[in-house]
N, C-alpha and C positions, 0 to 999 in steps of 0.2 A: 476091215471095216473100222471106221473111227469110233472112238468111245464118245459118250455124251454125258454131260453132267448138268444138272439143273442150274439155272441162273435166274436171278432177279433181272427184269428188264431194265434197260437204261433209262427209259422214259415211259411216261404213262400212256404213250401210244405204242409201247413195246418195240424197241428197236435196238437191241443189244448187238454190238458189232463184232467183238473179238473173243467171245468166250464160247463155251461148248454148245450153248443153245443159240444157233445162228440163223435168224430169219433171213430169207433170201433178199437179194438186191431189190427186186421189183416189189416185194412185200412192204418194204419200208415206205415207198411212195403210195402204194395202195392203201395202207393203213390210214394215212392222213386223209386221203380222198374219201374213204369209206366212213370214217368217223365224222367228217364234215357233212356228209350226206345224211347221216343218221341223227345228228345233233340238231335240236330245234332251237335252243336258246343258249345264251352265254351265262353261265352261273358263276357267282362270286364264290371263291374258295374261302371257307370259314372253318374254324376249329372250335368255336364256342359250343359247349354242350348245353342243350336246352331241354326243359321238361315239357315237350309237346304231347298232345293227346295220342294215345296208342290206337292206330287204326286196325281194322280187322282185315287181315290178309287171308281172304277166303280161298279155298281150292278153286272154285269156279272162276273168280275174278283173276286169280293168279294165272291159271292156265290160259284164259282168254288173252291176257296181256302178252304172255310169252309166245303163244301161238301166233299172235299178230306180228310180233317182232320177227319170228323166224319165217313168216310168210312173205316178208319183204324180198323182192327179187335180188336186191344187192346182198342181203344176208344169205339167202339160199345159194347164190353163186359163190359166196366166200368160203363155204364150209362143205366138207364131205359128211361129217357127222358130229353130233354133240349131245351132251347131257346137261340139263338144267335141273337143279334141285333147290327147292325153297322150303324152309321150315319156319314155323311161327307158333309161339305160345305152346311149345312142347309137342307140336304136331308136324308131320310131314304133309305140307299142303300141295307140293308138286314134286314129282320125280319122274322126269319124262325124257325119252330119247328122241332125237331128231336126225334124219338122214341115215347114213350107212356106216356100219363098222367096217365093212368091206364093200366098196362101191362096185368093183368088178363082179363080185359074186352076189350083189344085191342083198347082202345080209344087213338088216336094219339094226340100228342101235337099240339095245335093251338096257334101260336105266338100272335095272336090278342085277343084270348079269354081265353085261359087256364091260371088260376091263379097260381102263385108261391109265396111262402114266400121268401123274399129277405134278411131277417134277418138284419144285421147291416148296410146294405145300407140305411136303414131307417134313420140312423143318419144324412145323407146328407139333408134330408127333414127337420128334426128337427133343424139343424143348419141354414137352409134357413129361417125357421120361426123366429128364434132368430134375424137373420140379418134384417128381415122385421121390427120387433119391434124396433130394433136399429135405422133404417132409420126413423121410425115414431117418434123417441124420447121417446118411452115408456120404453126403457132400455138403459143402457150404459155398454158396454162390459168390461170396466175397473173398474166398481163400485162393492162394496161388495154385494154379492148375498142376504144378509139379507134384503136388501131394497126391494127385490122382492119375498120373500118366506113367507110373512105373519107371521103366528104363528109358522112356522117350525123353530126349533133351532138346529143347528149343532154345536157340540163341536169342537172348534179349539184350539189345543194345541200349536200352533205356534203364532208368533207375526205378521204373514203375512196375508193380506186380501185375501179371496177367491173370485174370480170374475167369471163372465160368460165366459170370455176368457179362464180361466183355465179349466173350465168344458168342453168347446168345443175342447180344445187341449189335453185333457187327462192328465193334469198336476195338478189335484186337490189336491194331497197330502193325499187323503183318505187312511185310513188303510185297508178298504175293498172296492173293486170296483165291485164285483160280488156277487150275492145272491145265496145261495144254492137252489138246486131244491126242490120243495115241491109237494106233491100229490095234484092234483087239477083236478076235472072233467071238461070235455069239456063244459058243460052247466053252470059251476060255474062262478061267477063274482068276480073280484078283482079290485076295482077302483084304478086309478093311485095315487090319494091322499093318500089312505090307504097304498098302497105299499111303497110310499115315507116315510111315518111315521113309518111303521113297520121295515124298513131296514136301518135306519139312520147310516151312518158311522161317524167316527171322522177324523178331519184333523190332521195328525201326522207328515207330512213333509211340508216344506215351499211350498205353492202353487207356481207353475211355475218352481220349481227346477228340477223335474224329471218326465219323461214320463212313465205312466202306464195306459194301456188301461182301460177305465172307463165306464162300462155299467150303473152303478148307476148314474154317472154324467149326462148322456144323458137322463135318466128317469127324473132326477131332472130338466133338461132344459125343458122337456115337462110340468112338474108341474108348472114351472115359466111361460111358455107360457099361461097356463090356468089362472094363477093368474092375469097376466098383460092384457090379452085380454078379460077376463071375459067370455070366451067360453071354453067348453071342448076341450082338445087338438085335438082330432080327428076332431071336428067341425071346429076349426080354420084352420087346415091344409086343410080340404076339401074346405073351402071357399076361402082361400088365396093362395093355391098352386095347388091342384088337379083340381079344376074347371077351373081356368084360363089356365092351360096347357092341358085341355081336357083329363085328365087322368081319364076317366069315369069308368074304371074298377079297380081302386086302392082304397084300404081300410086299415085303421089302426085298425079296429075292425072286429070280426067274426060275421057272420049271417048265417042263413040257406042257403040263396042264395049264399053267398060267399063260404061256405063249399061245395056246390054242384058243383062249378066250380074249386075248388082247386085241383091241381094235388095230386095224392096219393104219400106219401113219402115211400121210401124203405130203408131198412137197408143195412149194408155192405155185408151181405150174400144174398141179393136179396129178403129178406122177406118184406112183406107189413107191414108198421108201422101204428099204429092208429093215426088219426088226434088229435091234442092237442090244448088247448086254448092259447091265448096270456096271458102272465103274466107280468105286469098287463094287463087289458083289452085292452088298446090302445097302450101300449109298444112303447114309443117314441124312445127307443134305438134299437128296433128290430122287430116291429110288422107289418111292411108294407107288404101287399099282393097285387100283381100287375101283369101286363102282359108285354111282350116284347114291344108291341106297346106303352104302357104308359111310359115305361122307355126310349124309344126313344124320346118322347116329353120332358122329364126332361133333358136328355143329350143335346138336341138341345137348350133348354133355357140356360143351363150352357155354351154352346159354342157360344151363341149369346148375350153375355153380359146381361143375365137375361131376355131376351124377346123371346116369341114364338108366331108366327103368330099374331103379333100386341099386344099381352098381355104381360105386363111387371110384373114380380114377384120380381125382384131385380134391383137395380141400378148397373151400371158397376163397380163402386168402391167396392160394396159388393161382387160381383162375383170374382173380383180380390183378395179380402181379403180371400175368401173361398179357392181359388186355390193357395194360397201362403203357401207352406209347410215349414215354417221357424222355427218350434219347432223341433230341431234336435240336436243330440249329436255332430255333426261336419258339417260344411257347405257343404262338398262334399257328405254327405249322405242324400238322400231325407228323409224328416221327416213327420210332421203332421200339418194339418191346421184346419180350421173350418169345420168339417164334413168329410174331405178328409184325405187321408194318402198316403203311398207309398207301392205298392205291386209288387214284382218281379222287383225291380229297376235295376237288372243286364241286363235287356232287353230293357232299355229305349233308348239305342243307341244315346245318346247325345240330346235327345228331352226332353222337359218339359212334364211330365206325372203326373196327379193326379188320385188317384184311391180310391176305397172302396170295401172291401171284406165283405161277410156275410156268417155265418154258423149257421144252426140249424139242429136238427135231421132230416135227410132225405132231406134237402134243402141246396144248396151251390151256392153262387153267387159271381160275381165280376163285377165291372164297372171300366173302364179306360177312361180318357179324355186326349186328346192331344190338349190343347187350341190353340197353334200356328198353328197346322195342321187342326184345325176345325173338328177333328175326335173323335168319341167315339165308344167304344166296350163294350158290355154287354153280360154276360152269366149267366144263372141260370139252375140248374139241380135238379132233385127230387130223388136222391139216394146217399147213403153214400159209394158207391163203390170208387175205386181209383180216385183220384182227377185229372181232366184234365185241370184245369184253367191255370196253369203255362204253360203247353205245348201249349195251344191255344194262349195265349198271345205272347209267343215266336214266334210261327209260323206266327202270324199276323204281328208282328213287323219286323221279318226277311224278310217277303215278301214285305210289303209296305214301311217300314222305315228301310232299311238295316243299319248295324252297322256303326257308325261313332266313332270309339274308341278314347278315350282320354288316351294318354300314359303318365304315371307318370315318371318323371326323377328319376335317382338314388338318394336315400335319405338314408344316413347312420346314424345310431344311435349307439353310443358305448354301449357295454354290461353293463357297469356300470349304464348308464341311463335307459337301458331296465329293469334293476332290479326294478325300481320304479313301474313298471306295475305288478310285480309278486304278486300273492296272490289268495285267493279264493273269487269268486264273486257269489253273490246270486241274482237270478232274483227277481225283486220287486213284480211282480204279482203272480208268482208261486214259492214259497220259496224252493220247492224241486228241482228246476232247477239250477244247479251249473256249473260254469266255473272255472277250475283250470288252472291258467296261470303262466308260468315260462319263464325266459329269456334264449335265446340261443345265439350263437355267432353273428347271423345276424338278429335276430327277436324274435318272441315269439312263444311258443308252447301252444296251448289251448286244453284242454281235456274237453269235454262236453258229453251230451247224444247222440250225433251223431258220436262221435269218437275223433280222434286226428287231429288237424289242425295246419298248419304252417302259421303264420302271418308275413309278411314282411313290414317294415315301408315304406310309400310312401310320407308322409307329417307329420308335427308335429301333434301328437295325432291321426294319421290316419294310418291304416294298411290294407293290402290286403292279402287274403288267396290264396291258390294254384289254386282255381277255379275263381279267379277274384272278389270275393265278399269282400266288404269293411267292416271294423270294426273300431269303433271309441271309444275314451275315453274322459272323462271330468274331470277337476280338480275342487276342491272346492276353496273357497276364500283364503285358506292357501297355495294353490299350490300343494295339495296332490291329487293323482289319486283317484277318488271317484266312477265314474260310467263307465260302459262298455256296448256297444251295438254291436251286431254281427248278429247272425243267428236266433234269436227268435224275431219276429217282433212286439210283442205286449207290450213290456216294456224294460226298461233298467235294468241292473244288478248293484248292489252296492258291492263295495269292503268291505270285512269283516275284522275286526281286528283279530289278532291272539288270540287263546283261552288262558286264564290264566291256569296255571297248577294246578291240584288238588293234595293235599298232599298224597292221597292214590292211585294215578294213575301215577306211574313213566313212563318215556319214553319207558322202555322196557316191560311194562305191555302188555300182549297179546291182550288186548282189547283197548289199548291206542289210536291207529289211529282212531278207530270208535268213541270213546268217545269224542275225541278232535275235530273231524270234526263236529259232531253234536252239540257240545258246540258252535263252531264257528258260525253255522247257527242259533243259538238261541233256540235249542231244550232243552238244559239244562241251568240252571242258572249259572251266573258267580260270584255271590256274596257269594258263599259258598266255604270254603276251602277243604271240603271233598265231594267226589262223592258217596262213599259207593257202590262200584261196585258189591259187593256180596249180596246186599240187594234186596229182592223181589220187583217187581213193582206192584203197586196196579192197579186194573181194571180201576179206574177213571183216574189215571195218564197216563196209556198206551193209553187210548182213546184220552185224551187231546193231547198227542204227535202226534198221527196219524192225527187228525183233524187239529192241528196247522201247521203241515208241509205241508198240502194240500193248504194252502192259502185261504181257504174258509171263508166267513163271518160267524160269530158265531150266532146261532139262538137266537132270542129274545123271543121265546115262553116259557111259564112256563114249568118247568120240568115235564115230564109225569111219570117218575119213582118216587114213593113215597119216597124212601130213598136217593134221590140225591139232594133234595131241599136245604139242608144246605152244600152240598159238594162244595169245591172250583172248582171242575171240572163239575158242573151241566150243564153249557151252552154248553160245549164241548160234553158231553154225549148226551144232547138233540139234538145237531146238527148231531151227528153220528146216532142217532135213525131216524131222518128225512131223512138221506141219505141212510138208509137201511144197515148201517154198523154193528149195534149192535141190540140186542133184549133183552128184559127182561125175567124174568121167569113168570110162570102162575099167580103169585100173584102180578105182577106189580112191582117187585123189581129188582135192578141192582147190589147191593152190591159193591158200588164204592171203599170201603176201603179194600176189600178182595184182597189178592194176586192173580194176574192173572196167570193161568196156561199156559204152552207153547202151548198147543193145542187151548186154547181160543184165545191167541194172534195170532196164525196162521190163525184161522178162520176170525178174524177181518181184518188181512192183505189181505187175499184172497178176502173177500167181498169188501174191499176198491178198490182193483185192478179191480174187476168185475164191481162194480157200477160206479166208476169214470173213468176207463180206458177201459172198455169193454173187459177185459182180459178173455180168455177162460180157462176152467178147464184143468188141466194137471195131469198126473199121475207120480208116483214115486214108487220105490221098498222100502217098509217100513218093518222094523222089530220093535220089541217092541210092546207096547200096546197103543191104543188110542180109545176113544169112537167113536161109529159109526157116530154120528153127526159131528165129527171133522175130519173125514178121508179126505174129499175133501180139507179142508183147510190145513191140515198137508202135504198132497201130493203136494199141490201148492207150499208151502214154501220150501219143500225139493227138488222138481224138479228144482226150480230156484236157489237153493244153498243159501238160505237166513238164514244162520246159521254160527256159529263160531266153535272154537276148542272144545266146550263142547259136540259136537255131535260125535258119534262113527259110523264108517262105517265098515261093515263086509268084509271079503275077497271076498264075492260074489257081493258086491256093495250095499247091503241092508243097509238102514240108520235107526238107532235108534234115533229118535228125542227127546226122553225122554218127551213124550207129556204131561204126567200128573203131571210133576214136576212144581214148581213155576218158572216163568220167572224172572231171575235176571236182575238187571239194566245193567250189562255189556253185558249180552246176548241180551237184548232188543236193545242195541246200535248197535250190529252187524245186527240184523234183520232190523232195521230202515235204517241204512246206505246202506246195500246191496239192500234193497227195492228201494231206490232212484236210485242207479246205474244200477240196472237190469230192473226195470219197465219203466224207461225213455229211455232206449236204444232200 
């Protein structure tokens, strides 16, 4: 069984592609269609906090609203089961289950007792524990973490200190913030301390400089909590957070009793998914299993300056610090704080809102707090079907906190200045995610995986798209545009320098556009004068390119293939093996230096799409010859058009992929580039 670790979604329609919480291929499209069908108006995204009157969120009105929402056929068909919890003015006004905890056995969801995985919402409790230690003087948020990590040594390639504050705000500067899924049985154990040692990243960007969602960073915070409190992470949280808040059905570790009460997870097609272990066992970044009632207690404490029914878990100043989302690319765009973030900010309607989202296979959750309105909203579901979280939040805000738009005045920027924004931007967390930005007469055109967008300037370094969503830029110390943040919520994107030309790839070369774009994003080296476009690609090099472009952390395990141990691509090949992307032969060999055939490359691409994106098998009309084991892979690549001018198409439309010929470097560039453009759309 694969392990699963919570992750922040890539976009506010929740579509993370290459980390452990992997929504299925069809779910990505269904999300967009569902949200469109449930959204009634286009709302301007605002960040200004206003002192609007406090409405009464009564139990009767709240239940009526939520019941109407879940009664919609499109919502009922999207979910197996869910819990919605609403608190207001220190009261639980709604805590209700909908649908089934187990559909086959017709076991209904009980909001008080059915357990759900809430994934990355766990980070809010981990941040709470760090703030407690800071209050006690056991840690300082601005001190080098090496003071708290005992024998753990992290390589820091910068001259900037890494602090607890950087870990809590996802600005660590780590090269890898997510760990590749590994096969692990439900009964197996993986201690937090071992997990931290096994998956150590390096600091490659100045801590505090750029936002990139960081699962490892929060696991590391849990490790530090263990070291400083001298208690296992789960024990510390139990004694200092869960018990005081009477969260009696909340757990950071699995047990037989917990599994017996845990809702059954379901996949995008409605199929039952097997239960899976926390990895590591206590998972400070995503392991919390809880109920709607218990989450109500946590929200009430956060909305009451850290106190619940006389039990104080935090001082008011610590609560205020947690709810300040000041790590942002622009002051008008809600950012990230200690454990909290901004989700669906286009529906904040002029209110201060802090939130946290969570996603694991079969479980999806969201928590929103409106501190000034003393209101909290929580939802968790147990199916990978179309995502209803955005639509629910919009319906709730439209009803109780109607829109109070902030209108931006006209802000004109000359085209000559707009040209400074032009270029190719690469997502920090998912290198395959690209933004192509060009200047127009009145603004910017952005092309990304969702299509083409028009951005109009509204302030310095701030733009708004046609739907009212804000986009921001950030300059470096030299005054150059460096980072961009728009519609992918889990990281910023960095502006890439233009690729240096290769002597053997002129501008009019038929493969030049593909080669130079991939060179720009770092797939090909820039320190060589020749590209050798007609040279065959080795098996090892091809796998390294596929793994490298995914943004996955590289495996630290010893190579399983006997003939890859001395290969420069050994770690990439081992990572691909663990992800199920490659297989060896019956003698345990991989032949990394052997030229890869086009059909072998096609199989690796199709497996990557299936394993990391949940892509379905597709068919195509093929001519020519390919081995039986490669037919599905070749059909996948041909059906999606992932090839260049080297492929011939007959008058009847049949494609000769030249499957058994070696894959040349120029041909590989087309395959890689089109894979990015097609699979992320």
